[in-house]
Backbone as numpy.savetxt, mean C-alpha at the origin, in Angstrom:
# Nx Ny Nz CAx CAy CAz Cx Cy Cz
-3.32 -22.25 -13.30 -4.15 -21.07 -13.30 -3.26 -19.83 -13.30
-3.57 -18.90 -14.15 -2.81 -17.66 -14.25 -3.58 -16.54 -13.53
-2.86 -15.74 -12.78 -3.48 -14.63 -12.05 -2.58 -13.41 -12.15
-3.15 -12.27 -11.94 -2.40 -11.02 -11.96 -2.20 -10.55 -10.53
-0.99 -10.14 -10.21 -0.66 -9.65 -8.88 0.09 -8.33 -9.01
-0.08 -7.48 -8.03 0.67 -6.24 -7.98 1.78 -6.39 -6.97
2.96 -5.98 -7.38 4.13 -6.08 -6.52 4.85 -4.74 -6.54
5.23 -4.27 -5.37 6.00 -3.04 -5.28 7.43 -3.38 -4.89
8.37 -2.74 -5.55 9.79 -2.97 -5.27 10.44 -1.69 -4.78
11.35 -1.86 -3.85 12.23 -0.76 -3.49 13.53 -1.02 -4.23
13.98 -0.02 -5.00 15.16 -0.18 -5.85 16.25 0.78 -5.44
17.48 0.35 -5.63 18.62 1.25 -5.57 18.97 1.55 -7.03
19.01 2.82 -7.40 19.15 3.21 -8.80 20.37 4.10 -8.97
21.18 3.78 -9.98 22.28 4.65 -10.37 21.68 5.71 -11.29
21.52 6.92 -10.77 20.87 7.98 -11.53 21.91 8.81 -12.27
21.52 9.23 -13.46 22.38 10.08 -14.29 21.56 11.28 -14.76
22.23 12.42 -14.99 21.50 13.59 -15.49 20.81 13.29 -16.82
19.62 13.79 -16.96 18.86 13.59 -18.20 18.14 12.25 -18.27
18.32 11.41 -17.30 17.69 10.09 -17.27 16.24 10.22 -16.79
15.38 9.36 -17.29 13.99 9.35 -16.86 13.95 9.00 -15.37
13.15 9.72 -14.61 13.01 9.45 -13.18 12.42 8.06 -12.97
12.95 7.29 -12.04 12.41 5.94 -11.80 10.91 5.91 -11.54
10.36 6.94 -10.91 8.92 6.98 -10.66 8.12 7.06 -11.96
8.76 7.47 -13.04 8.08 7.60 -14.34 8.37 6.42 -15.27
9.12 5.42 -14.81 9.45 4.27 -15.64 8.21 3.47 -16.00
8.23 2.93 -17.21 7.24 1.91 -17.57 7.94 0.56 -17.41
7.24 -0.51 -17.75 7.80 -1.84 -17.55 9.08 -2.05 -18.36
9.10 -1.50 -19.57 10.29 -1.64 -20.42 11.49 -0.92 -19.79
11.28 0.27 -19.25 12.37 1.01 -18.60 12.90 0.24 -17.40
11.99 -0.33 -16.59 12.40 -1.10 -15.43 13.22 -2.33 -15.84
12.73 -3.05 -16.82 13.44 -4.24 -17.31 14.82 -3.87 -17.81
14.91 -2.80 -18.58 16.18 -2.32 -19.12 17.16 -1.97 -18.00
16.69 -1.23 -17.00 17.55 -0.82 -15.88 18.02 -2.03 -15.07
17.13 -2.99 -14.86 17.52 -4.19 -14.12 18.54 -5.02 -14.90
18.31 -5.19 -16.20 19.23 -5.99 -17.03 20.61 -5.36 -17.13
20.68 -4.04 -17.19 21.97 -3.35 -17.29 22.63 -3.12 -15.94
21.95 -3.48 -14.87 22.51 -3.29 -13.54 22.43 -1.86 -13.05
21.62 -1.03 -13.73 21.45 0.35 -13.30 20.50 0.45 -12.11
19.70 -0.61 -11.91 18.77 -0.68 -10.78 18.92 -2.05 -10.14
18.93 -2.04 -8.82 19.05 -3.29 -8.06 17.90 -3.35 -7.07
17.14 -4.45 -7.11 16.04 -4.59 -6.13 16.60 -4.76 -4.72
16.08 -3.99 -3.78 16.50 -4.09 -2.38 15.52 -4.96 -1.58
14.24 -4.80 -1.86 13.22 -5.57 -1.14 11.88 -5.40 -1.82
10.98 -6.31 -1.54 9.60 -6.11 -1.96 8.89 -5.38 -0.82
7.96 -4.56 -1.19 7.20 -3.79 -0.21 5.87 -4.51 0.00
5.63 -4.90 1.23 4.39 -5.60 1.55 3.30 -4.57 1.83
2.11 -4.92 1.42 0.98 -4.03 1.70 0.33 -3.56 0.43
-0.37 -2.49 0.56 -1.21 -1.96 -0.49 -0.38 -1.38 -1.64
-0.71 -1.80 -2.86 -0.08 -1.25 -4.06 -1.21 -0.66 -4.90
-1.14 0.63 -5.14 -2.19 1.34 -5.87 -1.71 1.71 -7.27
-2.66 1.74 -8.20 -2.40 2.23 -9.56 -3.41 3.33 -9.82
-3.10 4.52 -9.31 -4.04 5.63 -9.40 -4.24 6.11 -10.83
-3.33 5.74 -11.73 -3.48 6.12 -13.13 -4.54 5.28 -13.84
-4.74 4.04 -13.40 -5.65 3.12 -14.11 -6.86 2.69 -13.31
-6.76 2.66 -11.99 -7.88 2.21 -11.18 -8.93 3.30 -11.04
-10.17 2.84 -10.92 -11.24 3.80 -10.62 -11.00 4.34 -9.22
-11.42 5.56 -8.97 -11.23 6.18 -7.67 -11.93 5.37 -6.58
-13.11 4.84 -6.88 -13.83 4.03 -5.89 -13.03 2.78 -5.53
-12.39 2.16 -6.50 -11.58 0.97 -6.25 -10.38 1.31 -5.37
-9.75 2.44 -5.65 -8.60 2.88 -4.86 -9.02 3.13 -3.42
-10.12 3.85 -3.22 -10.56 4.14 -1.85 -11.01 2.89 -1.12
-11.63 1.96 -1.83 -12.04 0.70 -1.22 -10.81 -0.05 -0.71
-9.75 -0.08 -1.51 -8.51 -0.75 -1.10 -7.88 -0.05 0.10
-7.91 1.28 0.11 -7.37 2.03 1.25 -8.17 1.71 2.51
-9.49 1.67 2.40 -10.34 1.36 3.55 -10.04 -0.03 4.10
-9.91 -1.01 3.21 -9.61 -2.38 3.65 -8.26 -2.46 4.35
-7.26 -1.81 3.79 -5.93 -1.83 4.40 -5.95 -1.15 5.76
-6.65 -0.04 5.85 -6.75 0.69 7.11 -7.48 -0.15 8.16
-8.56 -0.80 7.76 -9.30 -1.66 8.69 -8.43 -2.80 9.22
-7.66 -3.41 8.34 -6.78 -4.51 8.76 -5.70 -4.01 9.72
-5.15 -2.86 9.44 -4.11 -2.30 10.30 -4.68 -1.95 11.68
-5.85 -1.33 11.69 -6.48 -0.97 12.96 -6.80 -2.23 13.76
-7.28 -3.26 13.09 -7.60 -4.52 13.77 -6.34 -5.10 14.44
-5.21 -5.06 13.74 -3.97 -5.55 14.34 -3.57 -4.72 15.56
-3.76 -3.41 15.47 -3.43 -2.57 16.63 -4.35 -2.87 17.80
-5.64 -3.09 17.52 -6.57 -3.45 18.60 -6.13 -4.76 19.25
-5.76 -5.74 18.44 -5.30 -7.02 18.99 -4.04 -6.84 19.82
-3.12 -6.01 19.33 -1.88 -5.78 20.06 -2.15 -5.02 21.35
-3.17 -4.19 21.37 -3.52 -3.45 22.58 -4.17 -4.37 23.60
-4.99 -5.30 23.11 -5.72 -6.20 24.00 -4.76 -7.14 24.73
-3.90 -7.81 24.00 -2.92 -8.72 24.60 -1.88 -9.08 23.55
-0.63 -9.03 23.91 0.41 -9.41 22.95 0.45 -10.92 22.76
0.57 -11.35 21.52 0.74 -12.76 21.18 1.49 -12.83 19.88
2.05 -13.97 19.51 3.00 -14.07 18.38 2.49 -13.50 17.06
1.22 -13.66 16.74 0.72 -13.19 15.44 0.80 -11.67 15.31
0.76 -10.96 16.43 0.82 -9.50 16.36 2.10 -8.96 16.98
3.06 -9.83 17.20 4.30 -9.41 17.85 5.01 -8.31 17.08
4.98 -8.38 15.75 5.66 -7.37 14.95 5.01 -6.00 15.15
3.68 -5.96 15.16 2.97 -4.70 15.40 3.22 -4.21 16.81
3.26 -5.15 17.76 3.41 -4.78 19.17 4.75 -4.12 19.44
5.78 -4.41 18.66 7.10 -3.82 18.89 7.18 -2.39 18.38
6.28 -2.01 17.49 6.30 -0.64 16.98 5.47 0.26 17.89
5.70 1.56 17.84 4.83 2.46 18.60 3.38 2.29 18.14
2.46 2.34 19.08 1.05 2.14 18.76 0.27 3.43 18.95
-0.79 3.62 18.14 -1.63 4.80 18.33 -2.40 4.69 19.65
-2.77 5.83 20.18 -3.58 5.85 21.39 -4.97 5.28 21.09
-5.70 4.95 22.14 -7.04 4.37 21.96 -7.97 5.33 21.22
-7.90 6.62 21.55 -8.79 7.57 20.86 -8.43 7.67 19.37
-7.14 7.55 19.03 -6.75 7.56 17.62 -7.20 6.28 16.91
-7.18 5.15 17.61 -7.68 3.91 17.00 -9.16 4.05 16.65
-9.92 4.66 17.54 -11.34 4.88 17.26 -11.51 5.79 16.05
-10.72 6.85 15.99 -10.79 7.76 14.84 -10.38 7.07 13.55
-9.38 6.20 13.61 -8.96 5.45 12.42 -10.07 4.51 11.94
-10.77 3.89 12.87 -11.92 3.05 12.49 -12.98 3.88 11.80
-13.25 5.07 12.33 -14.24 5.95 11.73 -13.79 6.40 10.34
-12.52 6.70 10.20 -11.98 7.09 8.90 -12.13 5.97 7.89
-11.83 4.74 8.29 -11.99 3.60 7.39 -13.44 3.44 6.96
-14.36 3.58 7.90 -15.79 3.45 7.58 -16.22 4.56 6.63
-15.79 5.79 6.87 -16.14 6.90 5.98 -15.53 6.70 4.60
-14.30 6.23 4.54 -13.63 5.98 3.26 -14.40 4.92 2.47
-14.86 3.89 3.15 -15.65 2.84 2.49 -16.97 3.41 1.95
-17.63 4.26 2.74 -18.89 4.88 2.30 -18.67 5.75 1.06
-17.62 6.55 1.08 -17.31 7.41 -0.07 -17.00 6.55 -1.30
-16.27 5.47 -1.11 -15.94 4.57 -2.23 -17.22 4.00 -2.83
-18.16 3.61 -1.99 -19.43 3.07 -2.50 -20.21 4.13 -3.27
-20.24 5.36 -2.78 -20.94 6.44 -3.48 -20.28 6.73 -4.83
-18.94 6.76 -4.84 -18.21 6.98 -6.10 -18.49 5.84 -7.08
-18.50 4.60 -6.57 -18.80 3.47 -7.42 -20.19 3.57 -8.04
-21.13 4.06 -7.25 -22.49 4.28 -7.76 -22.54 5.31 -8.88
-21.57 6.20 -8.92 -21.49 7.21 -9.97 -20.57 6.78 -11.10
-20.08 5.54 -11.02 -19.21 5.05 -12.07 -17.78 5.53 -11.99
-17.41 6.06 -10.85 -16.04 6.58 -10.67 -15.18 5.61 -9.89
C-alpha cells in the first residue's frame, strides 16, 4: 500500500551569495543540494508539518487544533502524575494550570473556526 506522508527536516546548508534561500527550495533544489553535499540532514522534526501554500485554511487550522489538543493533554497528564509515557514532557517547563485551561479554550476555538471556514469552502 502506498501512502503520502509529510516529513520536516532540519538541514545544515552551505550558503553562498546569490543562492536560492533554503526556505524557497522545491523538491528538485533539495535533491540537488543533498546530492552535492551542500545540505546535510541533521534531524527529522517530529510534530505538525503544514503546507500553507497548498492546504485549505480550514485544514491547516484543524491540524493546529489537533496538535494543540494533544500537547495540552500531555501537559495535563504530566501535571496529574509523572509516568514514563509523559516523562519527556515532564522534564520540560510546564505551563501553569490557568494557561492549560486557556490553551484548551484556544484549541476549541481554533477547531470551531476551522469548521466555519470549511463550511465556506476555505
